[in-house]
VEXTORLUM-546298 format. One record per residue (C-alpha): chain; z, x, y; residue number from 1; residue in three letters. Coordinates in steps of 0.05 Angstrom, whole numbers, m for minus. Example, Ala and Ser with C-alpha at 12.3 -4.5 7.8 and 13.67 -1.06 7.14 Angstrom:
2
(atom A; (156; 246; m90); 1; Ala)
(atom A; (143; 273; m21); 2; Ser)
END
This chain:
495
(atom A; (m542; 816; m278); 1; Met)
(atom A; (m470; 791; m279); 2; Phe)
(atom A; (m458; 824; m211); 3; Tyr)
(atom A; (m521; 794; m182); 4; Leu)
(atom A; (m502; 724; m205); 5; Ile)
(atom A; (m436; 729; m171); 6; Phe)
(atom A; (m465; 762; m109); 7; Ser)
(atom A; (m508; 701; m100); 8; Leu)
(atom A; (m454; 650; m116); 9; Gln)
(atom A; (m405; 684; m70); 10; Leu)
(atom A; (m455; 675; m14); 11; Ser)
(atom A; (m435; 602; m15); 12; Phe)
(atom A; (m388; 597; 32); 13; Leu)
(atom A; (m392; 620; 46); 14; Val)
(atom A; (m389; 618; 9); 15; Ile)
(atom A; (m386; 575; 39); 16; Gly)
(atom A; (m400; 580; m20); 17; Leu)
(atom A; (m388; 571; 30); 18; Ser)
(atom A; (m374; 609; m1); 19; Ala)
(atom A; (m369; 641; 47); 20; Leu)
(atom A; (m306; 635; 88); 21; Ala)
(atom A; (m313; 649; 162); 22; Pro)
(atom A; (m284; 711; 192); 23; Arg)
(atom A; (m254; 723; 260); 24; Ile)
(atom A; (m276; 794; 275); 25; Cys)
(atom A; (m243; 848; 315); 26; Asn)
(atom A; (m175; 814; 312); 27; Gly)
(atom A; (m199; 754; 353); 28; Gly)
(atom A; (m149; 697; 359); 29; Ala)
(atom A; (m164; 625; 343); 30; Ser)
(atom A; (m184; 585; 405); 31; Pro)
(atom A; (m144; 525; 379); 32; Tyr)
(atom A; (m69; 513; 375); 33; Ser)
(atom A; (m32; 486; 314); 34; Tyr)
(atom A; (32; 491; 276); 35; Lys)
(atom A; (33; 526; 209); 36; Thr)
(atom A; (73; 487; 158); 37; Glu)
(atom A; (84; 488; 83); 38; Tyr)
(atom A; (92; 432; 34); 39; Phe)
(atom A; (116; 434; m38); 40; Lys)
(atom A; (66; 407; m88); 41; Val)
(atom A; (62; 407; m164); 42; Pro)
(atom A; (23; 462; m198); 43; Val)
(atom A; (m3; 411; m248); 44; Asp)
(atom A; (m14; 340; m224); 45; His)
(atom A; (m42; 315; m290); 46; Phe)
(atom A; (8; 331; m344); 47; Ser)
(atom A; (81; 317; m359); 48; Phe)
(atom A; (100; 385; m386); 49; Thr)
(atom A; (95; 432; m326); 50; Asn)
(atom A; (146; 421; m272); 51; Asp)
(atom A; (127; 483; m231); 52; Asp)
(atom A; (114; 474; m157); 53; Thr)
(atom A; (87; 518; m101); 54; Phe)
(atom A; (85; 520; m26); 55; Glu)
(atom A; (18; 496; 0); 56; Met)
(atom A; (0; 518; 71); 57; Arg)
(atom A; (m30; 471; 122); 58; Tyr)
(atom A; (m43; 473; 196); 59; Leu)
(atom A; (m27; 413; 240); 60; Ile)
(atom A; (m36; 390; 311); 61; Asn)
(atom A; (m6; 324; 331); 62; Asp)
(atom A; (m13; 331; 407); 63; Ser)
(atom A; (m67; 277; 410); 64; Tyr)
(atom A; (m41; 231; 356); 65; Trp)
(atom A; (m24; 159; 372); 66; Gln)
(atom A; (m9; 125; 305); 67; Pro)
(atom A; (17; 62; 338); 68; Ala)
(atom A; (m54; 50; 363); 69; Lys)
(atom A; (m84; 58; 294); 70; Gly)
(atom A; (m110; 128; 309); 71; Ala)
(atom A; (m139; 166; 249); 72; Pro)
(atom A; (m121; 230; 214); 73; Ile)
(atom A; (m176; 282; 215); 74; Phe)
(atom A; (m166; 320; 150); 75; Phe)
(atom A; (m203; 385; 133); 76; Tyr)
(atom A; (m209; 397; 58); 77; Thr)
(atom A; (m198; 472; 54); 78; Gly)
(atom A; (m250; 518; 22); 79; Asn)
(atom A; (m250; 584; m16); 80; Glu)
(atom A; (m212; 625; 36); 81; Gly)
(atom A; (m158; 631; 88); 82; Asp)
(atom A; (m149; 564; 122); 83; Ile)
(atom A; (m138; 594; 191); 84; Glu)
(atom A; (m210; 620; 191); 85; Ser)
(atom A; (m237; 551; 176); 86; Phe)
(atom A; (m195; 521; 231); 87; Ala)
(atom A; (m224; 571; 281); 88; Ala)
(atom A; (m295; 555; 261); 89; Asn)
(atom A; (m294; 479; 258); 90; Thr)
(atom A; (m298; 464; 332); 91; Gly)
(atom A; (m329; 396; 325); 92; Phe)
(atom A; (m267; 369; 292); 93; Met)
(atom A; (m223; 396; 348); 94; Trp)
(atom A; (m271; 369; 402); 95; Glu)
(atom A; (m274; 299; 371); 96; Ala)
(atom A; (m199; 292; 359); 97; Ala)
(atom A; (m178; 275; 431); 98; Pro)
(atom A; (m231; 220; 435); 99; Glu)
(atom A; (m200; 187; 374); 100; Phe)
(atom A; (m126; 205; 388); 101; Asn)
(atom A; (m129; 237; 319); 102; Ala)
(atom A; (m79; 278; 281); 103; Leu)
(atom A; (m111; 343; 260); 104; Ile)
(atom A; (m95; 373; 192); 105; Val)
(atom A; (m127; 433; 158); 106; Phe)
(atom A; (m103; 439; 86); 107; Ala)
(atom A; (m109; 505; 48); 108; Glu)
(atom A; (m140; 505; m21); 109; His)
(atom A; (m95; 527; m77); 110; Arg)
(atom A; (m103; 599; m100); 111; Tyr)
(atom A; (m131; 620; m31); 112; Tyr)
(atom A; (m99; 648; 31); 113; Gly)
(atom A; (m24; 640; 26); 114; Lys)
(atom A; (m25; 580; m21); 115; Ser)
(atom A; (m14; 618; m86); 116; Leu)
(atom A; (20; 578; m142); 117; Pro)
(atom A; (47; 640; m176); 118; Tyr)
(atom A; (44; 691; m121); 119; Gly)
(atom A; (9; 756; m138); 120; Asn)
(atom A; (7; 735; m211); 121; Lys)
(atom A; (m35; 673; m196); 122; Ser)
(atom A; (m99; 701; m225); 123; Leu)
(atom A; (m70; 752; m273); 124; Ser)
(atom A; (m76; 711; m337); 125; Glu)
(atom A; (m99; 642; m359); 126; Pro)
(atom A; (m29; 612; m363); 127; Lys)
(atom A; (m26; 621; m287); 128; Tyr)
(atom A; (m99; 614; m267); 129; Ser)
(atom A; (m115; 552; m308); 130; Gly)
(atom A; (m93; 506; m252); 131; Tyr)
(atom A; (m148; 529; m205); 132; Leu)
(atom A; (m196; 469; m205); 133; Thr)
(atom A; (m227; 424; m152); 134; Ala)
(atom A; (m190; 365; m184); 135; Glu)
(atom A; (m122; 397; m176); 136; Gln)
(atom A; (m139; 416; m104); 137; Ala)
(atom A; (m158; 345; m87); 138; Leu)
(atom A; (m93; 321; m117); 139; Ala)
(atom A; (m56; 370; m73); 140; Asp)
(atom A; (m89; 338; m13); 141; Tyr)
(atom A; (m68; 269; m36); 142; Val)
(atom A; (2; 293; m46); 143; Tyr)
(atom A; (4; 323; 24); 144; Leu)
(atom A; (m26; 263; 59); 145; Leu)
(atom A; (18; 212; 25); 146; Thr)
(atom A; (79; 248; 51); 147; Asn)
(atom A; (58; 268; 121); 148; Leu)
(atom A; (82; 207; 157); 149; Thr)
(atom A; (147; 203; 118); 150; Ala)
(atom A; (161; 275; 138); 151; Ala)
(atom A; (155; 253; 210); 152; Arg)
(atom A; (207; 197; 203); 153; Asp)
(atom A; (157; 140; 201); 154; Val)
(atom A; (187; 80; 166); 155; Arg)
(atom A; (149; 70; 101); 156; Ser)
(atom A; (150; 47; 29); 157; Glu)
(atom A; (110; 71; m30); 158; Glu)
(atom A; (63; 35; m76); 159; Val)
(atom A; (23; 61; m135); 160; Ser)
(atom A; (m52; 66; m129); 161; Val)
(atom A; (m90; 92; m189); 162; Asn)
(atom A; (m26; 125; m214); 163; Gly)
(atom A; (m13; 160; m148); 164; Val)
(atom A; (44; 141; m102); 165; Asn)
(atom A; (14; 121; m36); 166; Ile)
(atom A; (56; 115; 27); 167; Asn)
(atom A; (44; 44; 52); 168; Arg)
(atom A; (52; 63; 125); 169; Lys)
(atom A; (0; 118; 115); 170; Leu)
(atom A; (m45; 67; 82); 171; Arg)
(atom A; (m46; 34; 150); 172; Gly)
(atom A; (m77; 97; 181); 173; Ile)
(atom A; (m151; 113; 171); 174; Pro)
(atom A; (m164; 182; 143); 175; Ile)
(atom A; (m230; 218; 155); 176; Ile)
(atom A; (m243; 279; 113); 177; Ala)
(atom A; (m283; 337; 141); 178; Phe)
(atom A; (m311; 397; 104); 179; Gly)
(atom A; (m368; 447; 103); 180; Gly)
(atom A; (m400; 482; 44); 181; Ser)
(atom A; (m351; 480; m15); 182; Tyr)
(atom A; (m304; 444; 33); 183; Gly)
(atom A; (m358; 393; 45); 184; Gly)
(atom A; (m365; 382; m29); 185; Met)
(atom A; (m290; 371; m32); 186; Leu)
(atom A; (m291; 322; 26); 187; Ser)
(atom A; (m345; 281; m8); 188; Ala)
(atom A; (m309; 282; m75); 189; Trp)
(atom A; (m244; 265; m39); 190; Phe)
(atom A; (m274; 200; m15); 191; Arg)
(atom A; (m307; 186; m82); 192; Met)
(atom A; (m243; 198; m123); 193; Lys)
(atom A; (m192; 169; m75); 194; Tyr)
(atom A; (m226; 113; m36); 195; Pro)
(atom A; (m160; 77; m29); 196; Gly)
(atom A; (m134; 135; 13); 197; Leu)
(atom A; (m195; 166; 46); 198; Val)
(atom A; (m233; 121; 94); 199; Thr)
(atom A; (m295; 164; 101); 200; Gly)
(atom A; (m320; 235; 96); 201; Ala)
(atom A; (m366; 282; 134); 202; Leu)
(atom A; (m394; 330; 83); 203; Ala)
(atom A; (m433; 384; 119); 204; Ser)
(atom A; (m478; 431; 79); 205; Ser)
(atom A; (m447; 405; 15); 206; Ala)
(atom A; (m491; 423; m45); 207; Pro)
(atom A; (m461; 372; m93); 208; Ile)
(atom A; (m525; 374; m134); 209; Trp)
(atom A; (m530; 449; m142); 210; Gln)
(atom A; (m508; 443; m215); 211; Phe)
(atom A; (m543; 449; m282); 212; Pro)
(atom A; (m592; 393; m295); 213; Gly)
(atom A; (m589; 366; m224); 214; Leu)
(atom A; (m632; 415; m184); 215; Asn)
(atom A; (m688; 467; m189); 216; Asp)
(atom A; (m654; 535; m190); 217; Cys)
(atom A; (m712; 565; m150); 218; His)
(atom A; (m701; 522; m88); 219; Thr)
(atom A; (m645; 564; m58); 220; Phe)
(atom A; (m685; 629; m56); 221; Ala)
(atom A; (m747; 593; m30); 222; Arg)
(atom A; (m709; 565; 29); 223; Ile)
(atom A; (m682; 634; 45); 224; Val)
(atom A; (m753; 661; 45); 225; Thr)
(atom A; (m778; 604; 87); 226; Ser)
(atom A; (m725; 618; 140); 227; Ala)
(atom A; (m754; 688; 148); 228; Phe)
(atom A; (m827; 664; 146); 229; Glu)
(atom A; (m813; 614; 202); 230; Ile)
(atom A; (m795; 673; 247); 231; Glu)
(atom A; (m851; 720; 227); 232; Glu)
(atom A; (m904; 708; 174); 233; Lys)
(atom A; (m908; 781; 152); 234; Asn)
(atom A; (m833; 788; 145); 235; Cys)
(atom A; (m826; 758; 74); 236; Pro)
(atom A; (m885; 799; 49); 237; His)
(atom A; (m852; 862; 73); 238; Asn)
(atom A; (m785; 844; 42); 239; Val)
(atom A; (m820; 828; m24); 240; Arg)
(atom A; (m850; 898; m25); 241; Lys)
(atom A; (m784; 930; m5); 242; Leu)
(atom A; (m754; 930; m75); 243; Trp)
(atom A; (m810; 970; m108); 244; Ala)
(atom A; (m811; 1017; m49); 245; Thr)
(atom A; (m737; 1032; m57); 246; Ile)
(atom A; (m746; 1042; m132); 247; Asp)
(atom A; (m804; 1090; m121); 248; Glu)
(atom A; (m765; 1134; m73); 249; Leu)
(atom A; (m702; 1127; m114); 250; Gly)
(atom A; (m736; 1159; m174); 251; Asn)
(atom A; (m732; 1228; m142); 252; Thr)
(atom A; (m676; 1270; m114); 253; Lys)
(atom A; (m714; 1279; m49); 254; Glu)
(atom A; (m724; 1204; m43); 255; Gly)
(atom A; (m650; 1190; m54); 256; Leu)
(atom A; (m633; 1241; 0); 257; Glu)
(atom A; (m684; 1212; 48); 258; Trp)
(atom A; (m657; 1141; 40); 259; Ile)
(atom A; (m585; 1164; 46); 260; Ser)
(atom A; (m599; 1203; 110); 261; Ala)
(atom A; (m647; 1156; 145); 262; Asn)
(atom A; (m606; 1094; 128); 263; Trp)
(atom A; (m542; 1129; 151); 264; Lys)
(atom A; (m505; 1111; 87); 265; Leu)
(atom A; (m431; 1127; 85); 266; Cys)
(atom A; (m440; 1155; 15); 267; Gly)
(atom A; (m504; 1185; m12); 268; Pro)
(atom A; (m545; 1151; m66); 269; Leu)
(atom A; (m539; 1191; m130); 270; Lys)
(atom A; (m573; 1152; m186); 271; Asn)
(atom A; (m608; 1088; m207); 272; Lys)
(atom A; (m542; 1050; m209); 273; Thr)
(atom A; (m532; 1066; m135); 274; Asp)
(atom A; (m603; 1044; m120); 275; Val)
(atom A; (m593; 978; m156); 276; Asp)
(atom A; (m528; 967; m119); 277; Ser)
(atom A; (m564; 980; m53); 278; Met)
(atom A; (m617; 928; m70); 279; Lys)
(atom A; (m564; 877; m88); 280; Glu)
(atom A; (m528; 891; m23); 281; Trp)
(atom A; (m592; 878; 16); 282; Ile)
(atom A; (m607; 815; m24); 283; Ser)
(atom A; (m537; 788; m9); 284; Ser)
(atom A; (m546; 805; 64); 285; Ala)
(atom A; (m611; 766; 70); 286; Thr)
(atom A; (m578; 706; 38); 287; Ile)
(atom A; (m516; 708; 81); 288; Asn)
(atom A; (m555; 717; 146); 289; Val)
(atom A; (m603; 660; 127); 290; Ala)
(atom A; (m541; 617; 120); 291; Met)
(atom A; (m512; 635; 188); 292; Val)
(atom A; (m578; 638; 225); 293; Asn)
(atom A; (m546; 608; 287); 294; Tyr)
(atom A; (m581; 605; 355); 295; Pro)
(atom A; (m525; 642; 390); 296; Tyr)
(atom A; (m482; 703; 374); 297; Pro)
(atom A; (m427; 687; 324); 298; Ala)
(atom A; (m375; 721; 281); 299; Asn)
(atom A; (m376; 673; 222); 300; Phe)
(atom A; (m395; 728; 172); 301; Leu)
(atom A; (m389; 787; 217); 302; Gly)
(atom A; (m412; 801; 288); 303; Asn)
(atom A; (m484; 776; 290); 304; Leu)
(atom A; (m533; 765; 347); 305; Pro)
(atom A; (m564; 698; 361); 306; Gly)
(atom A; (m623; 682; 315); 307; His)
(atom A; (m605; 740; 269); 308; Pro)
(atom A; (m665; 727; 223); 309; Val)
(atom A; (m711; 733; 283); 310; Arg)
(atom A; (m676; 797; 304); 311; Ala)
(atom A; (m689; 826; 235); 312; Phe)
(atom A; (m761; 803; 228); 313; Cys)
(atom A; (m785; 828; 295); 314; Lys)
(atom A; (m781; 897; 263); 315; Asn)
(atom A; (m826; 874; 205); 316; Leu)
(atom A; (m880; 837; 244); 317; Asp)
(atom A; (m938; 876; 214); 318; Lys)
(atom A; (m957; 897; 143); 319; Val)
(atom A; (m920; 961; 125); 320; Met)
(atom A; (m915; 1009; 67); 321; Glu)
(atom A; (m871; 1066; 42); 322; Gly)
(atom A; (m823; 1101; 88); 323; Lys)
(atom A; (m849; 1062; 148); 324; Asp)
(atom A; (m826; 998; 113); 325; Leu)
(atom A; (m758; 1028; 98); 326; Leu)
(atom A; (m750; 1053; 169); 327; Thr)
(atom A; (m767; 984; 197); 328; Ala)
(atom A; (m721; 950; 148); 329; Thr)
(atom A; (m664; 995; 169); 330; Phe)
(atom A; (m675; 977; 241); 331; Lys)
(atom A; (m674; 904; 222); 332; Gly)
(atom A; (m610; 911; 181); 333; Leu)
(atom A; (m579; 949; 239); 334; Asn)
(atom A; (m584; 886; 282); 335; Thr)
(atom A; (m538; 853; 231); 336; Trp)
(atom A; (m490; 906; 207); 337; Phe)
(atom A; (m485; 944; 272); 338; Asn)
(atom A; (m497; 891; 325); 339; His)
(atom A; (m441; 919; 368); 340; Thr)
(atom A; (m464; 991; 358); 341; Gly)
(atom A; (m395; 1013; 334); 342; Ser)
(atom A; (m413; 1029; 261); 343; Ala)
(atom A; (m427; 1102; 247); 344; Lys)
(atom A; (m452; 1090; 176); 345; Cys)
(atom A; (m468; 1034; 126); 346; Phe)
(atom A; (m418; 1024; 71); 347; Asn)
(atom A; (m454; 995; 11); 348; Leu)
(atom A; (m389; 987; m28); 349; Ser)
(atom A; (m365; 930; 17); 350; Ser)
(atom A; (m396; 860; 15); 351; Glu)
(atom A; (m422; 836; 82); 352; Phe)
(atom A; (m381; 778; 110); 353; Gly)
(atom A; (m331; 770; 54); 354; Thr)
(atom A; (m268; 798; 86); 355; Ser)
(atom A; (m229; 732; 87); 356; Asp)
(atom A; (m254; 707; 20); 357; Leu)
(atom A; (m213; 698; m42); 358; Gly)
(atom A; (m267; 732; m84); 359; Leu)
(atom A; (m227; 735; m148); 360; Asp)
(atom A; (m209; 661; m143); 361; Ala)
(atom A; (m281; 641; m129); 362; Trp)
(atom A; (m306; 684; m186); 363; Asn)
(atom A; (m258; 645; m230); 364; Tyr)
(atom A; (m283; 578; m205); 365; Gln)
(atom A; (m355; 600; m212); 366; Ser)
(atom A; (m341; 616; m285); 367; Cys)
(atom A; (m304; 552; m302); 368; Thr)
(atom A; (m333; 491; m267); 369; Glu)
(atom A; (m370; 513; m204); 370; Met)
(atom A; (m432; 535; m242); 371; Val)
(atom A; (m489; 532; m192); 372; Met)
(atom A; (m555; 558; m219); 373; Pro)
(atom A; (m595; 603; m173); 374; Ile)
(atom A; (m658; 640; m195); 375; Cys)
(atom A; (m716; 679; m165); 376; Met)
(atom A; (m787; 691; m186); 377; Asp)
(atom A; (m811; 741; m134); 378; Gly)
(atom A; (m873; 699; m121); 379; Lys)
(atom A; (m851; 638; m81); 380; Gln)
(atom A; (m792; 677; m55); 381; Asp)
(atom A; (m783; 749; m33); 382; Phe)
(atom A; (m730; 771; m82); 383; Phe)
(atom A; (m737; 811; m146); 384; Glu)
(atom A; (m747; 764; m206); 385; Pro)
(atom A; (m681; 740; m233); 386; Ser)
(atom A; (m685; 682; m282); 387; Pro)
(atom A; (m628; 634; m294); 388; Trp)
(atom A; (m600; 637; m365); 389; Asn)
(atom A; (m540; 592; m377); 390; Leu)
(atom A; (m524; 624; m444); 391; Gly)
(atom A; (m522; 693; m412); 392; Glu)
(atom A; (m481; 667; m355); 393; Tyr)
(atom A; (m429; 636; m402); 394; Val)
(atom A; (m426; 700; m443); 395; Asn)
(atom A; (m417; 743; m381); 396; Asp)
(atom A; (m359; 699; m358); 397; Cys)
(atom A; (m326; 703; m425); 398; Lys)
(atom A; (m335; 779; m428); 399; Lys)
(atom A; (m316; 796; m357); 400; Asn)
(atom A; (m264; 744; m339); 401; Leu)
(atom A; (m242; 718; m407); 402; Lys)
(atom A; (m258; 648; m384); 403; Met)
(atom A; (m291; 588; m418); 404; Ser)
(atom A; (m346; 554; m378); 405; Thr)
(atom A; (m357; 479; m371); 406; Arg)
(atom A; (m423; 477; m333); 407; Pro)
(atom A; (m430; 401; m335); 408; Tyr)
(atom A; (m359; 383; m318); 409; Met)
(atom A; (m369; 370; m243); 410; Ile)
(atom A; (m429; 324; m255); 411; Ala)
(atom A; (m388; 284; m305); 412; Lys)
(atom A; (m327; 280; m260); 413; Leu)
(atom A; (m363; 259; m196); 414; Phe)
(atom A; (m424; 222; m221); 415; Gly)
(atom A; (m479; 272; m212); 416; Gly)
(atom A; (m537; 237; m177); 417; Lys)
(atom A; (m509; 167; m192); 418; Asn)
(atom A; (m480; 152; m123); 419; Leu)
(atom A; (m498; 79; m117); 420; Glu)
(atom A; (m425; 57; m118); 421; Ser)
(atom A; (m404; 109; m66); 422; Val)
(atom A; (m392; 89; 7); 423; Ser)
(atom A; (m373; 118; 74); 424; Asn)
(atom A; (m399; 189; 67); 425; Ile)
(atom A; (m444; 228; 115); 426; Ile)
(atom A; (m482; 284; 80); 427; Phe)
(atom A; (m510; 330; 133); 428; Ser)
(atom A; (m556; 388; 118); 429; Asn)
(atom A; (m590; 440; 162); 430; Gly)
(atom A; (m659; 451; 135); 431; Leu)
(atom A; (m654; 526; 149); 432; Leu)
(atom A; (m595; 529; 103); 433; Asp)
(atom A; (m609; 553; 31); 434; Pro)
(atom A; (m556; 506; 4); 435; Trp)
(atom A; (m594; 446; 30); 436; Ala)
(atom A; (m635; 447; m34); 437; Gly)
(atom A; (m573; 424; m72); 438; Gly)
(atom A; (m553; 373; m20); 439; Gly)
(atom A; (m563; 298; m12); 440; Val)
(atom A; (m625; 293; 31); 441; Leu)
(atom A; (m638; 218; 28); 442; Lys)
(atom A; (m596; 158; 45); 443; Asn)
(atom A; (m561; 130; m16); 444; Val)
(atom A; (m538; 65; 17); 445; Ser)
(atom A; (m524; 36; 85); 446; Lys)
(atom A; (m458; 73; 89); 447; Ser)
(atom A; (m475; 136; 48); 448; Thr)
(atom A; (m521; 171; 96); 449; Ile)
(atom A; (m563; 234; 96); 450; Ala)
(atom A; (m571; 270; 163); 451; Val)
(atom A; (m624; 324; 165); 452; Leu)
(atom A; (m621; 378; 219); 453; Leu)
(atom A; (m689; 413; 223); 454; Pro)
(atom A; (m668; 474; 264); 455; Ser)
(atom A; (m598; 484; 237); 456; Ala)
(atom A; (m567; 533; 188); 457; Ala)
(atom A; (m503; 528; 146); 458; His)
(atom A; (m458; 473; 174); 459; His)
(atom A; (m477; 489; 246); 460; Leu)
(atom A; (m459; 417; 263); 461; Asp)
(atom A; (m385; 430; 247); 462; Leu)
(atom A; (m381; 488; 296); 463; Arg)
(atom A; (m360; 481; 368); 464; Ala)
(atom A; (m410; 456; 419); 465; Thr)
(atom A; (m455; 510; 448); 466; Asn)
(atom A; (m508; 506; 502); 467; Asp)
(atom A; (m558; 535; 453); 468; Leu)
(atom A; (m547; 482; 399); 469; Asp)
(atom A; (m613; 449; 380); 470; Pro)
(atom A; (m621; 377; 402); 471; Pro)
(atom A; (m617; 352; 330); 472; Ser)
(atom A; (m546; 380; 324); 473; Val)
(atom A; (m524; 350; 390); 474; Arg)
(atom A; (m551; 282; 371); 475; Met)
(atom A; (m519; 287; 302); 476; Ala)
(atom A; (m450; 299; 329); 477; Arg)
(atom A; (m455; 237; 373); 478; Gln)
(atom A; (m480; 198; 313); 479; Phe)
(atom A; (m421; 221; 271); 480; Tyr)
(atom A; (m372; 196; 322); 481; Lys)
(atom A; (m408; 129; 324); 482; Lys)
(atom A; (m401; 124; 248); 483; Ile)
(atom A; (m327; 145; 252); 484; Phe)
(atom A; (m314; 89; 301); 485; Arg)
(atom A; (m346; 39; 253); 486; Lys)
(atom A; (m306; 65; 194); 487; Trp)
(atom A; (m241; 60; 234); 488; Ile)
(atom A; (m258; m10; 260); 489; Ser)
(atom A; (m276; m35; 191); 490; Asp)
(atom A; (m213; m4; 163); 491; Phe)
(atom A; (m168; m42; 211); 492; His)
(atom A; (m206; m107; 203); 493; Gln)
(atom A; (m195; m103; 128); 494; Glu)
(atom A; (m121; m94; 139); 495; Lys)
END
């Protein structure tokens, strides 16, 4: 159960959750140019007893920037992974920057990538890991931004805003935060917590309400199932039957051998534990692919074809049973895990699409404050029943990671559903994205806006323009730029 909880939470990024972090496969280089720089920030921004610092990595491109004209800073609030991967998969930000003469900055989240406060010891014990929080990460971003212009010899003076030293020259520059998935949550919270610094935020696929007491834990799994049903009505019914079929065959030596051979597994199934791991692997795959169900081939979580859910479901277009069902499922999975045809076997010991993730760090966050309930009932979704039990979750975290859990901390820190005083945030959600269920789906005010994208998956709108983008995504990007211009104009008028 503990493994399954984290399998589902780690699907956030890709998670993002969001998590899951994007991955550039086959050694592909980023299509965008930037300088890699490091900046020294405090390990602890909120006490007076720890003077430790660490080198935070960030990527910067100033080739378009014209600060004398009041041009903005486009600032990406880094997620749960290597920042270079996010820079390579956030094409909209790169495409919009020249239109706004913007400075581009991608900041890496502490404890991920190369931004490790205590090096390889960072997650080894609580005295090192205890500084891994969203609040500390946001403070890192403040610290970086307030010093960027000074580092480039821009004449400035500092003033104190809410206890934070703000560079006055920088205060004359509008800052627009960008983020997707967990990064989108951070961009929204960045604007909420530091409105004196951040002019506005685009929070794409940001499930800021996927927390205890704020959302129905069943919604996530139901959206996953719906994404498959949209492509083929029989597909979810077949997946729902798959688990019992695997169990039935897995009860015999002959059945284990048949699955191992016909599914071309790298290592044979030997017992019930292996069978359970296989089912969890398939469950995670369906979640991840529902998230990145893009209309064109992409390498966000591995090399996938366009419309990967459709590619899977075309093999399950009629009612199936037994070995026929397993054979068809294998063919469907093959379109995901072996899209290029280069894989000789399936390795069930590796998580699909998590190669650039800081899994240990995200496990830590999931156990401390990023507690996002997800449950399944096997009736309105196609997963095996898996109820949400907060007490069990807390106990598992304590047992496995030796961590205390504060499940209601995020809602208390950032207001939960009480957003009436919030301004200048765009919450965008693709309705094919499972995380949309925890997102803001209605306008909160005239300036805190919900954008719904009917045919889009996980933060498709942040990706680079593609001829196969649905019209809703194309229109949304133009709308975002219109809003950015208003934010920038209002900012300068207020000055």
